[in-house]
C-alpha positions in Angstrom: 0.0 0.0 0.0 1.3 3.4 -1.0 1.9 5.7 2.0 2.2 9.5 2.0 2.4 12.4 4.5 -0.4 15.0 4.7 0.9 18.2 6.5 -0.7 21.3 7.7 -3.5 21.7 10.3 -6.5 22.1 7.9 -5.5 19.4 5.5 -4.8 16.9 8.4 -8.0 17.7 10.1 -10.1 17.3 7.0 -8.3 14.0 6.1 -9.0 12.7 9.6 -12.7 13.5 9.7 -13.6 12.2 6.2 -12.5 8.6 7.0 -11.7 7.9 3.3 -8.0 6.9 3.8 -6.2 4.4 6.0 -4.4 6.4 8.7 -1.2 5.0 10.2 0.1 7.6 12.6 0.0 11.3 13.5 3.2 13.2 14.2 3.0 16.3 16.3 5.9 18.7 16.9 7.4 18.7 20.4 6.5 21.8 22.4 3.5 22.9 20.3 0.5 24.1 22.3 -2.5 21.8 22.3 -5.2 24.3 21.5 -7.5 25.4 18.7 -7.4 23.3 15.6 -4.5 21.1 16.9 -6.6 20.1 19.9 -9.4 19.1 17.6 -7.0 17.1 15.5 -5.8 15.2 18.6 -9.4 14.5 19.5 -10.2 13.1 16.0 -7.0 11.0 16.1 -8.0 9.6 19.4 -11.5 8.8 18.2 -10.1 7.1 15.1 -7.5 5.3 17.2 -4.6 6.8 15.2 -1.3 6.5 17.0 0.2 9.9 18.0 3.9 10.4 18.1 5.7 13.6 19.4 8.7 14.4 17.3 11.3 17.2 16.8 9.9 20.0 14.6 12.8 19.5 12.2 11.5 16.0 11.4 8.1 17.4 10.5 9.6 20.3 8.4 11.2 17.6 6.2 7.9 16.1 5.4 6.2 19.0 3.7 6.0 22.7 3.3 4.8 24.6 6.3 3.5 21.6 8.3 2.3 23.8 11.1 3.5 21.3 13.7 1.5 18.3 12.5 1.8 15.5 9.9 -0.5 12.5 9.2 0.8 9.4 7.5 -1.9 7.9 5.3 -2.7 5.7 2.4 -2.8 7.3 -1.1 -5.8 9.2 -2.4 -8.7 6.9 -3.3 -10.2 8.0 -6.6 -13.9 7.6 -7.4 -15.5 6.3 -10.5 -17.5 8.4 -12.9 -20.6 6.5 -11.9 -20.0 7.5 -8.3 -20.1 11.2 -9.3 -23.4 10.6 -11.2 -24.8 8.8 -8.2 -24.0 11.6 -5.9 -26.2 14.0 -7.9 -29.0 11.5 -7.7 -28.5 11.0 -4.0 -28.7 14.8 -3.4 -31.7 15.2 -5.8 -29.8 18.0 -7.6 -29.0 18.7 -11.2 -25.6 17.3 -12.1 -22.7 19.7 -11.4 -19.3 18.5 -12.5 -15.9 20.0 -13.2 -13.7 18.5 -16.0 -10.0 19.5 -15.9 -8.1 19.1 -19.2 -4.4 18.7 -18.3 -4.2 21.1 -15.4 -0.5 20.6 -14.4 0.2 23.0 -11.6 -0.6 21.4 -8.2 -1.5 24.9 -6.8 -4.0 25.5 -9.6 -5.5 22.0 -9.1 -5.7 22.6 -5.3 -7.4 26.0 -5.8 -10.0 24.6 -8.2 -10.7 21.7 -5.9 -11.2 24.0 -3.0 -13.5 26.3 -4.9 -15.4 23.3 -6.4 -16.0 21.8 -3.0 -17.3 25.1 -1.7 -19.5 25.5 -4.7 -21.1 22.1 -4.2 -19.7 20.1 -7.0 -20.8 16.5 -7.3 -17.4 15.5 -8.6 -14.3 16.4 -10.6 -12.9 14.5 -13.6 -9.2 14.4 -14.3 -7.4 12.9 -17.3 -5.7 9.5 -17.1 -2.2 10.9 -17.6 0.0 14.0 -18.1 -1.9 16.0 -15.5 -1.6 16.9 -11.8 -3.0 14.3 -9.5 -4.1 14.4 -5.9 -0.8 14.5 -4.2 -0.1 15.8 -0.7 0.8 19.2 -2.2 -2.6 19.3 -3.8 -4.3 18.3 -0.6 -2.5 21.2 1.1 -3.3 23.7 -1.7 -7.0 22.7 -1.4 -6.9 23.1 2.4 -8.2 19.5 2.6 -11.2 20.1 0.3 -9.9 17.3 -1.9 -10.8 14.8 0.9 -14.5 15.7 0.6 -14.7 15.6 -3.2 -15.3 12.7 -5.5 -12.5 12.9 -8.0 -12.3 10.4 -10.9 -9.7 9.8 -13.6 -11.0 9.0 -17.0 -10.6 9.4 -20.8 -12.0 12.9 -21.0 -13.8 12.6 -24.4 -15.5 9.4 -23.2 -16.3 10.9 -19.8 -17.9 13.9 -21.5 -20.0 11.7 -23.6 -21.3 9.9 -20.5 -22.0 13.2 -18.8 -24.1 14.2 -21.9 -26.0 11.0 -21.7 -26.7 11.8 -18.0 -28.3 15.1 -19.1 -25.4 17.5 -18.6 -24.8 20.5 -20.8 -21.0 20.6 -21.4 -19.5 24.1 -21.5 -15.8 24.7 -22.2 -14.1 27.7 -20.7 -12.1 29.6 -23.3 -10.9 33.1 -24.1 -11.2 32.9 -27.9 -13.6 35.0 -30.0 -15.3 31.7 -31.1 -16.5 31.3 -27.5 -19.9 32.8 -26.6 -20.0 35.8 -24.2 -21.0 34.9 -20.7 -24.3 36.8 -20.9 -25.4 34.6 -23.8 -24.8 31.3 -21.9 -27.3 29.6 -19.6 -25.5 28.0 -16.7 -28.4 26.7 -14.7 -29.5 23.0 -14.8 -27.3 20.0 -15.3 -23.8 21.2 -16.1 -20.2 20.0 -16.8 -17.7 22.9 -16.8 -14.5 22.1 -18.7 -11.3 24.0 -17.9 -8.2 23.6 -20.1 -4.5 23.5 -19.5 -2.7 26.6 -18.1 -0.8 27.3 -21.3 -2.5 25.5 -24.2 -6.1 25.6 -23.1 -8.5 22.9 -24.2 -7.1 20.1 -26.4 -8.9 19.8 -29.8 -10.8 16.6 -29.1 -12.0 17.8 -25.7 -12.9 21.2 -27.2 -15.0 19.5 -30.0 -16.7 17.4 -27.3 -18.1 20.5 -25.6 -21.7 21.6 -26.4 -20.4 25.2 -26.5 -17.6 27.4 -25.5 -17.9 30.3 -23.1 -15.6 33.3 -22.5 -15.5 35.5 -19.4 -15.6 39.3 -20.0 -12.2 41.1 -20.0 -12.1 44.8 -19.5 -8.4 45.3 -18.5 -5.1 45.1 -20.3 -4.1 41.6 -19.1 -4.6 39.1 -21.9 -6.3 36.4 -19.8 -6.9 35.0 -16.4 -5.1 32.2 -14.7 -6.8 28.8 -15.3 -7.6 28.4 -11.6 -9.0 31.9 -11.2 -11.1 31.7 -14.4 -12.4 28.3 -13.4 -13.2 29.5 -9.9 -15.1 32.5 -11.3 -17.1 30.2 -13.7 -17.9 27.8 -10.9 -19.5 30.5 -8.8 -21.3 32.0 -11.8 -22.8 28.5 -12.3 -23.6 28.2 -8.6 -25.4 31.5 -8.7 -27.4 30.4 -11.8 -28.3 27.1 -10.2 -29.7 28.9 -7.2 -31.6 31.6 -9.2 -34.9 30.5 -10.8 -35.3 30.9 -14.6 -31.6 31.9 -15.1 
C-alpha cells in the first residue's frame, strides 16, 4: 500500500474527519501548544485510534512545506469512478454539477480549483488518465483539505464527457477565444459540466470539440487572460449563482 504524508492543520483535520483513507500515525511537533485546531486534530486522532507520536519540529519540516507542527501518515488518495459522481447528484436530488479539468498541471492550480469546487457544491471532478496533476499531498495542502470531501475520478475525458451528456449535462468549455460565446449569452443553470483547459495551451482539440459550446469571461483590462484556476473558480461561482436563481 502506498503511503504519504499530509501536512498542515486544515489538510490533516479534513483528512481525519472524512475517514476515506487508511491512517497510520500522527506526528506532532514537540513543544507545540495543544489548543485550537490542533486540539481538535488530537481529539479526532484519538476517536479514530490513530497512534500519536511527538517528534522534533525539524522532522516534520522535512515532510512537507509549512507543516504547522502536524503531519499525518496515510494511504494514497482513493479515486472515485464516474458513476460515483453521477450517483452523488441523484442522492442529493440535484441537477448534475461536474468540473472537468483538461491537463491542469500545476498542483497549486488544481488545489485551488478543488477548494472552490467543493465550496460550490460540485458532485465531482474528472481528471485525465495521464499528463496532468493528480491528488498528491501538495494538492491536498493547496486545497486546504477540500480534496478529501470531493469525488475525484480519472478517465478518458472525451469518453467521460459523452457519458456526462448521456446523463443530461450541458457541457461548457471555458475559453478566451472569439469563437467562444460571451458569458451573458450562456445559460449556466441546470445539469452542467464545466470544462477548464491547460494553463498554457487551453483545451485540447478533441476535448474542445466534445463540448456543447464554449464560453468566455468578460475582459475589461489590459491583461490578456486570467489564470486557469482563477477563471475556473469564477465560472464555478457563476454557475452556482445560476443554479440557485430560478429561470436563469
